[in-house]
Residue, then its C-alpha position, 0 to 999 in steps of 0.5 A: m284868642e282874637d287878640l293872639p299874633g298871627f302870620v304876617g310878611p312875605w313867610a305868611e304868603k308863601f305858605q298860603e300859596t302853597q296851601r292852595k296848591f295843595n287844595r288844588r292837588l287834593f280835589v283833583g285828585i279826589a275828582f279823578f278817583t271818584s270818576t275812575a271808581v264811578y266808569a268802573w262800577y258802571s263798565g264792570t271793570l272790577d267784576y268778573v263776568g260770566a266765563p265762556p263755555m267751559k271747553n276748548k272747541d279745537d280739542k280733539r278728544t277720545t272718551p275711554a273705556k271706562s265712563k265715570s259720572f259726577g254726581l247722581g240723577s240724570v246730571k252726567v258727564q261722561p269723561v274725555t281724555y286730552t290726545k296730548i298731555p305735557e310728559s313733563v312739567p315744572y310744576l304739577l297740582v294735582g287737584a283742581g279747586t279752591a286750593s290748586f287755584s291760590a297756588f298757581r296763582a301763587i306760583r305764577s305772582a312769583d315766577p311770571t312764567a312758570k308752567v304750572l300743569v293742573i289735572g282734577e276729576e271735575p269736567y270744570k274748571p276751578y270755581m267757587r263752591p259757596p255759591l252752589s248752596k246760596e246764590l245759585w239759588v236765587s238767579e235765573d237760569a243758574h242751572k244753564t248759565l252757572k251765574f249769580k248775582q253779588w251783593n252790589g247786584k252785579e251778575r259773575s260767573i262761579f268760575f275763578e277765571h275765564e277761559d282764555f286764561y288757560c292755555r292748552p295742555d298741549q301747548l303749555m310748554e311751549r308758551e315762552t311766558g308760561g301758563i297754566a293748563v287744566v286737564n278735566n276729567c282726569r285722574v292721578a292714580r299713583i305718585d312715584s314721589e322717588a321718580q318724580k313722576a305721575i302715572l294717570e289712570d289711563g296709563r300715561e306718565v307725567r314728571y314733574g319738578k314740583c308737586l302739590i297734592a290737592t285732592g280736598g274731601q269728598p262728602r261722608n255718607l251714611p251707612v243708613f243710606d249706602k245702598p244701592e237701591l237708594a242711589d237715584k234717591v240720594t244726593l252727596y251735595r259737593t260739585v257744580a253736578d250735584f247743583k244741577t242734579l238738585d236743581e231737577v229733583s226740587r223742580r219735579s218733587k214735591s219733598v226733601v229731606i235735608v240730613g245734616g245741621g251744619f252750614l251746607g245742609s241749612e244753607l240748602a234747606c234755607a235755599l230750597s224752601r224759598r223755592g218751596a215757597k213757589t212751587g209747594l215743595a217740603v223741605y226737611q232738615v234733619f239732624s242729631e243736634k239741638g240746634s243748627m249748627g250747634r256743633v260751631l256755634p254757642e247754644y243760644l246763638s244755634r237756638w237762634t239760628t233753628d228759629k231763622v230757619r224754620a222762619e224760612g218754612v222749613q220743617v227742622l227736626t232736632s235731636t234726630q236721626v235717620t235710622d232707616a230707609r227703604p224704597g216706598p210706594r210710588g218712587q219715594l224713600l221711606l225714612k225712619l226716624s229715632s223719634g219714631q216719626e216716618i216721613a215719606t219724601d221724594h228725595v235725600v241730600v246727605a251733608v254731613g260734612l266731608e272726609p279727606s281724599t286720600d286715595l291716592a295717598k294709599a296707592s302711592d304709599l304717602e303717610v296719612d294722619d291716623r287722627l285726622g284722616g288727612f295728608k301729612a305735610n312737612 
């Protein structure tokens, strides 16, 4: 190969000079990108920081006569009502969850001056639900800060956006650049699709140009636990309020039973058991399947997952159902299992899936799918 002729003359010199220029630009670009990435990493530019408290201090609010609690136990939030919300908006999103968050981001991407009103029943702005059963349980003071550590060790809030991202509902229609406004602790009772207006639970009406119903789902309960005398001892896990309730319960209880073998039930069982390793909390997980997540995983993987959950200290009872639940001595619950075993526990968490929230559909004469139970969509 050394005998092969090479490039000589003016062309070769020009080519070499071009290569040197290219290499210099490449090295400069790499150096600039690296320094920018390092700066962003340490300065927190690429990560969300904790959101401010989820309320506007300047808002004038009144407490309606009818109160409603979010979550069970001692963590309760009394609904409040904005004294003024827009009477008419171009975009109305019913529900303040992840679907509405994705929707208003998409709307604003397509129309940067869009004015979007979001109405939700919870007292919080849109937030991520997955950390409620995982990361928050290993974070210090998470029940106060609602912050958790990410995989890279940096801390962030569960809220999708800062409080400053949103505008006040009574200022939405005045903004020339548009914006997103969220009305919390508010329920849409009915939608008149022909008149294009939403009727709120307190009687106020909001006209809209376009409306998205994104009310999501609500946790399913089991008939055995659906008794008034058991309400304070049973949590249907879904919201921030439920997380705070269970966090408090786990700090003062000796035992907790998780009913359900899906992702949520298994995640909560492991999270509580890790806490129990320090506090002495005993954690049981009861479900009818042969193994953890048996409805979504192949049997061999379900068995492996079950072993991993047991390795976390969880007492897993497979192929088992709760056949009866009643108040027991010392304020505990007595659970009778299909195996004949009885368990005395301080608290029960029911994690057996969701059912679509379709109350609005029934009140608004909207179609509901007979098989799946959700809204029928175009």
